[in-house]
N, C-alpha and C positions, 0 to 999 in steps of 0.2 A: 888196646882191645879192639879186635876186628869184628865189625858188625856184618853178619851174613846178609845176603840179598833177600833171603826168606824173611829175616826180621825187618828189613828195610820196607818190604812190601806187606808187612803184617798190618792188621787193622789199626793198632795204636800209632804206628809210624805214619800211616796214611792219614789218620785223623789230624795229627800234629802238622804234617806237611799241608793239608787242606786248610787248616786254621791259620797257619802263617801266611799262606797264599791269600787267603781272604783278608787278613790284616793289612798286608802290603798293598793289595789292589784297592782296598777301601781307603787306605792312607793316601794313595796317589790321587784317587778321585777327590777326596776331601781337599787335598792341597791344591789341586787344579781348580776346584769349585771356589774356594775362598780367595785364591789369588785372582781369579777372573772377576770376582765381586769387588776387587780393589782393596782388599784387606792388607795391612802391612805384612811383608814377607817374614819379618822376625816374629810377628804374633802368630802367623800360621805355622811356622817352624816349631815354635814353642808348644802349640797344640799338638802337632803331629808327634813330637818327642813324648809328651804325656800319653798320647794314644798308644804308642808302641810299649811304653812301660806298663800301661794298664793291660794291654793284651798279653804281655809276658806274665804278669801277675795272674791274670785270669787262667792262662794255660798251666802255670806252675801249681796254682791252688787246686785246679780240677784234678790233676794227677796226684797231688799230695793227699788230698781227701778221698780220691776215687769217687767223687760225687760232685756234680756240677752245681747242686743247690747248697753250697757251703757258705759260711759267713764271709770269707774273703771275696768271693765272686760277687756277692751282693754289695759289698763295700766298694768294689771297683766302680760302681756307678758314681760314688762321690769323687773318685779320682778323675774319672772322665769329665765330670762337670767342672772340677777344678781346672782341667786343661782347656775346656771350652771357654772359660773366662778370659783366656789369653786373647781371644779373637776381638773382644771389645766391640760388640755389634751396636750397642746403644750409644747415643750421643752423650749421655750423662756418665758413661763408664770412665774410670780412671785406672791408672796402672796401680796394682797392688804394691804396698810398701814392702821393703825387705823383711820387716818384722812380721807382716801378715803372711808372707811366703814361708817364713820360718815356722810360724804357728801351724800353718796348714801341712807342711812337710812333716814336722814332729807329730802332728795328729795322725797322719797316715802311717808313719813308721811304727809308732808305738801301739796304734790300734791293731795293726797286723801282727806285731810281736805279742800283743796280749792274746791274739787268736792262736798263734803258733805255739806259744808256751803254756797256754791254758790247758788244764786237764780236769778230769772228773773229780770232784770232791767226794769222799766216801761218806755216804749218809745211809742210815737205816730206814727202810721204808715203813711209814706209819700210816695207818688208815684213820683219818679223822672223822669220817662220816660213813654210816652205812648206806646201802643202796636207796632206801626210802628217803633218807635225809638228803641225799644228793638230788633226787628227783624234786623233792619239796623246795629246796633252795633254787633250783633251776626254774620251777613254776613261779615261785615268789618273785624272782628277778624279772621274769617275763611279765608278770602282772604289774610290777613297778614301771616297766618300759611302756606298757599300754596306757596305764593311768597318766603317766607323764605326757604321752602323746595327746591324749584327750584334753588334758589341761592346757597344753601349748596351742592346740587347734582352737580352743575357746579363746585364748589370748589373741591368736592371729585374726580370728573372725571369719575364717574360711579354711577349707582343706586345700593345702598348697598344690596338691597333685592336679587339681582341676584348673589351676591358673599358671602352670609352669610356662606355657607358651604365650601368656598374655601380660604378665606383670613380672617385675624383678623379684621372684620369690625368695631367692637366696639372701638379698639385702633385707627385705621386709621381715622375714622370719628371724634372721640373725639379731635384729634389733629388739625382738620380743621374746627371746628364749628365757625359760625359767631357770634362774641361777641354781647351780649344783644338781638339781633334779635332771637337767638335760644330759648329764653324764650317763643316765640310764638309756637315753635315746642312742647315744654313741655305742653302748653295749649291744644294741640291736644288730650291729655289723658282725658280731661274733656269734649270735644266737644260732644261726644255721650250723656253724662248726661245732658248738657245744652240743646241739641237738643230735647231730650225726654220731658224735662220740658216745653220747649216752645211749643212742639207739644200738650201736655196735656192742655196747656193754650189756644190752638187753635190760636196761633201766627204764627206758621209755619205749612206747610202741612206734612202729614205722609211720603210721598215719598221724600220730601225734607230732613226730619230728617234721613231717612234711607240712602240716597245717601251721605249726608254729614258725617254721622257716618262711612260709608264704607271708604270714602276718608281719614278721620282722622286716622282710624286704619291702613290703608295702609301706611300712612306717619310714624305712630308710630312704626310699625314693622321694618322699615328700620334702626332704631337706636339701636336695640338690648339692650335697657335700662330696666333693671329689675325694677328700681324705678318707671319709667313712666308707665310700665305695671301694677305694683301694684296700682298706682294712678288711672289708668283706671279701673281696676277691682273693686277697693274700691268705686269709684264714681258711677260706674254702679250699684253695689250691693246696696249701700245706696239709690240711687234713686229708685231702684226697691222696696226696703223695705218701702219707703215713700208712695208708691201708692198701694202696695200689702202686704198681710200678709206673714210673713216669719216664717217658721217652723224650729224646731231644725235640721231637716234633711237637709234643704236648707243651714243652717249656716255651718253645718259640710262639706257639699258638696263644699261650697264656700271656706272654709279653705283648703281643699284638692286641689282645683284648684289653689289657691294662692301658696301653697307649690310646686306643680307640675311645675307651670310656672317659679318660682324662680330657682328650681333645673335644669329644662331643659335648660333654657336660660343661666344659670351659666355654665353648662356643655359645651354648644357650645362655649361660650367665652374662657373658660379654655382650651379646647382642641385645639382651633384655635390659641391661644396665646402660646402654647407649641411647641417648635421647634422639639423636639424629642419625638416620641410616644413609639416605641419599644413594641407594643401591651399592653401598660399600660392602665388600665381603668381610667375613669374619677374620680372614687372614690379614687384610689391611688395617682392620680395627685393632688387632692385637699388635701389629707393628707400630701403630700410632700410640697405643697405650704404653708400650715399652720404649718409645722414642727411638726406634731402631733405624739406623741409617741405611741399611742395606736391604736388598730384596730377598729376604729370607723366606723359607717355607714355613708352614704353620708350626712344625715340630721345633725348628731352630728358634722361632720367636718365643715359643713357650719355654725352651731351655734358657734362653737369655733372661726372660722375666723371672723365672722361678729358680734359677740357679745362679747364673753369672751376676745378676744384679743383687742377689743375696750376698755374694762374696764381696761385692763393692760396698754394701752396707756394713758387712763385717770389718772391712778395712777402715771405715770411718770410726767404728767403735775402738778398734786397736789403737788408732792415732789419738783418740780422745782419752783413752786409758793411759797412754804414755804421757800425755800432757799433764793429766791430773794425778798421776801416780795412784790410781784407783785400785782397790782390792774389794771384791764382793764378799769374800770369806764364806762362800757357800749359798748365798742368797739366790743364785741362779741355778746351781746344780740341784739344790733341794727346794726348788720353788713350790712343789706340791705340799710340803710340810708347812711352808710359810703361809700358803693359801688356806689349808685346813685349820691352822691355828689363828687365822686372820691377822697374822703379824703385819702384813702390808696395809691392811685397812686400819689398824690401830696405830700405825705410824712407827712401829718398831723396825720395820724393813722399808727402806726407801730406795727405789730404783732410779729416780731422777731422770737424767738424760740417757740412761742406759735401758730404756723401755724396749727390750727386744721383742716383746709380744706385738707392739705396734709397728716397729721398724725391723722386720724379720730379717735374721741373718742365718748363716749355716749353723749346724750343730757345734762347729769347732770354736765358736766364740765364747760359749759359757764357761768352759774350764779356764780359759785365759782371763776372762773378766774376774773370775773368783780367786784364782791362785797363781796367775801369771804362767810362765813357761813350765814351772814345776807341776802345776795343775794340768796343763796340756799333756805332759808326759804320763802322770799318774792316772788321771781320769780316762784318758784314751786306752791305756793298758787295761784298766778295770773294765771298760766297755767291751774291749776285745776278748778279755778273759771270760766275761759273762756270756758272751755270744758263743764262744767255744764250749763252755760248760753246758749251756742249753742245747747246743747242736748235738753234743755227744749223748746226752740223755734222750733226746729225740730219736737219734739213730738206734739207740738201744731198745726202742719199742715202748717207751713209757708215755702213756697217754697224757699224763699230767703236764708234760712239756710240749705238746702240740701247739697250744695257744701261745705260751710264752715265746716259743721259736717263731711263730707267725708274727707276734708283736714286735720282736726284735728285727725281723726282716722288714717290717713296716718302717721301723725307726731308721734302719740302714738306707732304705730307698728314699726316705724323706730327708736324710742327712744334709744334702746340699741346700735344702729349702729352710729347715729349722730343726731345732733340737727336740725330738719327741721322747728321748730317753728320760727327760726330767719333766714330762707333762703329767697331769693328774689322771687323764684318761687311761694312760698305759698302767700306772700304779693301781688305779681303780679296777681295771680289767684283770690284772694279775691277782688281786685280792679275791675277786669273785670266781676266778678260774680255780684257785685253790680250794675255795669252799665247795664248788660244784663237782670237781673231779678228784679231790684228794681222798 
């Protein structure tokens, strides 16, 4: 088939060429940078190979879905972090075992297959609540958030916002959180998105939406939680993209905002948790915390601590499971159910040496610990399938799926760090989303 010059210079071909040029130039720059830093050439080559694979997947998914904000593109973050692990920037890093590489590759392949083969399930729309009931549940949820905040502030003994720059607020408040009720505080990250959706549905007034959002953000900032701010930014951005057209400039701007918030809040927490400063910059402190051997920039240091070292921890769990022939049989995948039924506290469920909440690993470890390689294949396919299902319904203009899609994007972005698919806050938020918007 002959491609005409007109097609070659059309906007689509130009964009593809520009993206490939960007990928190649970036790869050359990164290869040169990491070799200059003294990193092993084989390790750098491995990272660059994964970089090109991720770029090709990103390009293919964008044209397959005709939408840059698709589930595969968000999952590419996990693939890139897997490649970044090859560099071994930390002194404590070890090479991943063949089994760990197999678990990660199977996770990637079957997650993407689940997305590609996933399709919309035929369901009949049912309205569970009338307009007034939706507003009432939303207001009741907000009241629970405020009451929980007041209770926790009394427990802290001070308003955290006033001491963010003077004490280690994050550590002190985390030690005094009110069990279970604190999940309502986490919902405050989604309140502005819920409020806007209800406002657009003409269920609540514009002024009500604005004041409730301001209140929710005030509560949120007191906890200095990067994960919750991520959740807020993602839910707000996805809600915006549902109602308005989003350009590539806005996507890039949103990405920079997310990175800036993560680094800024991380620096505050790290500087306040360090007892000795001696004019040391946050950049050097972070390298010290991660025991990083090379002169990395602040983004690379964070990537090593929050992704590469999570893969290293995953590797230790994989090797431990092989030695003990351990099978969790669902205690990791269905952790929220175990927590709600207090099965862990009553001793029916024992995590023992596999305490992945204390020694956090990437999302890929849970299916393997529960059901081995079969679990890796099946659960990743299911995760991908659910992402595609939610994405399809979101694209069809169903407001009920705005927040679930935002929650899944949050899970995908956090996948290198830990498994949010099986956390109670995600399930809790999905329940309230259905009550408020169904």
